[in-house]
C-alpha positions as CSV (number, residue, x, y, z in Angstrom):
1,X,18.3,-19.7,33.2
2,X,20.4,-17.7,30.8
3,X,18.2,-18.7,27.8
4,X,14.9,-17.9,29.5
5,X,14.8,-14.2,28.6
6,X,15.8,-15.0,25.0
7,X,13.0,-17.4,24.6
8,X,10.5,-15.0,26.1
9,X,11.7,-12.3,23.7
10,X,11.4,-14.6,20.7
11,X,7.9,-15.7,21.7
12,X,6.9,-12.0,22.1
13,X,8.3,-11.1,18.7
14,X,6.6,-14.0,17.1
15,X,3.3,-13.1,18.7
16,X,3.6,-9.5,17.6
17,X,4.4,-10.6,14.0
18,X,1.4,-12.9,13.9
19,X,-0.9,-10.3,15.4
20,X,0.3,-7.7,12.9
21,X,-0.5,-10.0,10.0
22,X,-3.8,-11.1,11.3
23,X,-5.1,-7.7,12.3
24,X,-3.7,-5.6,9.5
25,X,-6.7,-4.3,7.4
26,X,-4.6,-3.9,4.3
27,X,-3.5,-7.5,4.2
28,X,-7.0,-9.0,4.6
29,X,-7.8,-10.6,1.3
30,X,-5.4,-8.4,-0.6
31,X,-3.6,-11.1,-2.6
32,X,-4.4,-9.7,-6.1
33,X,-5.3,-6.7,-8.0
34,X,-8.2,-4.6,-6.7
35,X,-11.4,-5.7,-8.5
36,X,-13.7,-2.8,-7.6
37,X,-14.1,-0.4,-10.5
38,X,-12.6,3.1,-10.3
39,X,-14.7,6.2,-10.9
40,X,-11.9,8.7,-10.6
41,X,-8.2,8.0,-11.0
42,X,-5.6,10.7,-10.3
43,X,-2.2,10.3,-11.9
44,X,0.8,10.9,-9.7
45,X,3.1,13.9,-10.4
46,X,6.6,12.7,-11.3
47,X,8.8,14.2,-8.5
48,X,11.3,16.7,-10.0
49,X,14.3,15.2,-8.1
50,X,13.4,11.7,-9.4
51,X,13.2,13.1,-12.9
52,X,16.6,14.8,-12.7
53,X,18.1,11.7,-11.3
54,X,16.4,9.6,-14.0
55,X,14.8,7.3,-11.4
56,X,12.1,5.0,-12.8
57,X,10.2,2.2,-11.2
58,X,7.0,0.9,-9.8
59,X,5.4,1.8,-6.5
60,X,3.0,-0.9,-5.2
61,X,0.3,-0.4,-2.5
62,X,-2.1,-2.7,-0.7
63,X,-5.3,-0.6,-0.2
64,X,-8.6,-0.9,1.5
65,X,-11.6,0.8,-0.1
66,X,-14.6,1.7,2.1
67,X,-18.1,0.8,1.2
68,X,-18.7,4.4,0.0
69,X,-15.9,4.1,-2.5
70,X,-13.2,6.2,-0.8
71,X,-9.7,4.9,-0.1
72,X,-9.8,4.0,3.6
73,X,-6.2,2.7,4.2
74,X,-3.0,2.3,2.2
75,X,0.2,0.4,2.8
76,X,3.3,0.6,0.7
77,X,4.5,-2.8,-0.5
78,X,7.4,-1.6,-2.5
79,X,9.0,1.1,-4.6
80,X,11.6,3.8,-4.6
81,X,11.2,6.2,-1.6
82,X,11.5,9.2,-3.9
83,X,8.4,8.0,-5.8
84,X,6.3,6.7,-2.9
85,X,5.0,10.1,-1.7
86,X,3.8,11.2,-5.1
87,X,2.0,7.9,-5.7
88,X,0.4,8.0,-2.2
89,X,-0.8,11.6,-2.7
90,X,-2.5,10.6,-6.0
91,X,-4.0,7.4,-4.6
92,X,-5.7,9.2,-1.7
93,X,-7.7,11.1,-4.4
94,X,-9.0,8.0,-6.1
95,X,-12.7,7.2,-5.9
96,X,-14.3,3.8,-6.5
97,X,-17.8,2.6,-7.1
98,X,-19.8,2.1,-3.9
99,X,-20.1,-1.5,-2.7
100,X,-21.7,-3.5,0.1
101,X,-18.5,-3.9,2.1
102,X,-14.8,-3.1,2.2
103,X,-12.6,-4.2,-0.7
104,X,-8.9,-4.7,-0.7
105,X,-6.2,-5.4,-3.2
106,X,-3.1,-4.1,-4.9
107,X,-2.6,-1.0,-7.0
108,X,0.6,-0.2,-8.9
109,X,2.0,3.1,-10.2
110,X,4.7,3.0,-12.9
111,X,7.0,6.0,-13.1
112,X,8.8,6.5,-16.5
113,X,10.1,9.9,-17.6
114,X,8.5,11.4,-20.6
115,X,11.0,12.6,-23.2
């Protein structure tokens, strides 16, 4: 009787995890780099705090592009939190060629200070 709530909790957590993976629009078919051609790319602005702290790195996103070519959804996969906001703001301004359906894939931004 003591283990019953624990099993219920474990089953609930497992179900929630599976549901998140199955119904997450960013993870659907987003194993590789995005194949849809970009019309407009906006480069991120290097955050001043990150520049002063000499923080470099890569920020990686899973994105979903709508049929019209605009960025519909983004999900951060990895990167330094000081760099994520700048990359996200730039990515929201990207435009892609129109397509028949939604496209998904990964996009990376590399941050390296300019001397």
